[in-house]
N, C-alpha and C positions, 0 to 999 in steps of 0.2 A: 228817589227810592220808591215813593208811592206810585209813581207812574210806571216804574218797572214791574211792580207787583200787579198792577192793573193789566198790563200787557201780558204778563205771565199767565194770568187767568184767561185771557181772551185769545191768545195766539198759540199755535202749535210750533211755529218756527222759533229759532234762537233769538234772543234779544240783540239789538244793535244800538249803538250810541245814538245815531240819527233818529231812530224810532222812539227811543226813550225821551230824548230832548224835545222831539215834536209833541209827544204826549204830555210832557210837563210844561210845554210852552216856554222853554228857556234856550239860550244859545249854547252851542256845544262847548264854548269856552268856559261856561259855568260848570259843566260836567268835569272838564279837564282840570279845573281848579281844586276839585275835591276827590276825584277818583282817577285811577290809572287804567282801569278796565271795567267794562260793563258787568263783569261777573262779581265785582265788589259791591254792587248795589243791594243785592238780596241780604247778605250778612250784615250790611249797615243798619238794617232795621233793628236787629237785636241790640247793637251797640247804642243806638239812639234811645232805646228804652231806659238804659242806665243814665244817659244824659237827662232824660225827662224826669227820672226819679230825683236826681240831685237838684234840678231846677225847681221842682215842686216842693221838695223838702226845704230848700232855702227860702221859698216864697211863702211857706205856711206860717201864719201868725202864731207866735208862741212856741214854735218848734224847739227853740233852745231850752224851753222848760219841760219838754217831753221826757218821760222816763225811758229807760232802755227798752222796756216792753212796748211802749208806744212807738218808739222809733223803729223797732224791728217790725212791728205790725205795719207801719207806714211803708217800709221798704217792700214787704211782700205784696201789699195791696196795690201800691203804685205800679210795681213791676207787672203784676198780673193784669191790671187795667191797661197798661201800655201794650202788652202782648195781645190783649183782647182786641185791639184795633185791627189786627190782622190775624185773627184766630185760625182761619183756614190755612193760611200760610205757615203759621207756627206748627199746626198739626202735621203739615206735610214735610216740614224741614227740620224740626227740632232734633229728633233722634239721629238723623243722618248727617247734619251739618254743624251743629253747635253744641251738642250735649257733652262732648269730650274735649278735644283740643280746639279751642276757639278763643278769639279775643273777648267774646261775650262771657265765657267762663272766667277769664282773667279779671274782667271788670266786675263781675258779681263777687268774686273772692275779695277784691280790693274794697268794695263797698261794705262787705261784711266785716272785714278786718277793721275798717274805720269805726264801725259801730261797736265792735268788741273791745276796742282800745280807747274809747272815748272817756277821758278822765272825768267828764261831767256826769256820766251815768254808770260807769263801771268802777267799783272800788280799786284803788291802785294795787292792793295786794292780789286781788282776783286777776288783774291783768298779767300777773306772772304766769297764769294758765291761759287766759283768753287771748293773750298776745302771741301764742305759739302757732306756727304755721299749720300743724295737723288739725288744730281746732278750726281754723279758717276753712280748711279743705273739707272737713266733715260737715260744717254748716253749709258750705257751697253745694255739697252733694245732697244735703237735705233740701236745699232750695230747688235743685233740679228735680228732685223727686216730687216736690210740690207742683212744679210746672207740668211734669208728666201726668200727675193726678188730675190737674186742671184740664189738660188736653183731652183726657178721656172722660171727664165729668159731664154727664148728660142730665144732671139734676137741674131744676129751674134756677136760672141765674147762678149756676155752679155753687149752690148752697152747700154741697158736701165739701167742696174745697174751702169755703169760708169757715165752716166748722173745724176742719182740720187745721187751718192756719191759726185760728184762735187758740185751740188747745196746744198746738206746738209752740206758739209764741209764749204762752204762759209758762210752759215747761222750761223752755230755754232761758227765759228771763229769771226764773227761780234759780237755775243753776248759776247763771252768770253773775247775778247780784247777791248770791248767798252770803249772808253776813258771817256765817260760821268760819269762812276762810280767814278773815282778818282776826276774828276772835281766837281762832286756833293759833295763829301766829303770835298774838299777844300772850296767850297762855304758854306757848313754847318758850318765848323769850323770858317770861317771868320765871319759869322753871329753871332755865339755864342760869339766869342771873342769881337766883337765890338757892339753887340746888334743893328745891322744895321736896323732891322725891328721893333725895339721898343718892342720886345717880353718881355723884362724885366719888362715892366709896367703891364703885366698880372700877377695876384696873384700867380698862381701855377708855371708858367714858371719863374717868377721873383725869387721865392724862390729857384728854381733849379739852376738858374744862380748864385745866391749869394753863394750857396754851392760850385760852381766851383771856 
């Protein structure tokens, strides 16, 4: 994949399997074991960034003790660092090849879903919301907006993107781990069990309570 990107930058002619294998110094049988066509090499870079994220997260000492906020921040920063290894390529291809329908988008959504439904960091009651597909899709779109911001960020070391990620992570973590959800459920259950507000006197609600 890296050889293909190097050739892309240096050649005007289309990529070929022999050229890429020669540049990578591998036999063509190695290419054939992983890819069906040379066109698959460029998109593979994006997918490998997600594999890199999972590998680094698993290798991080104490990661299992991270809060949701720390895990989400790790996801964004590892992903951006990985994309930064081929920043020019990402700038040239992100909007046209992977932003919408792509395996990269699917993998990002899956990684976010795993974070949003992790029982160690997200309260079980909150997962009734964070486990919903629309929530995963919204956060996926937010992730892609961050990547687009990073692509166009000309500040030193992309400091503007770092500031944006920090603020966004804090905001999302506040929503996802909000204790008011579980406390609200406890309150509702207490009210139903004890009819504390006298709702049982209302005709429709009273019939509902009596069924319970």
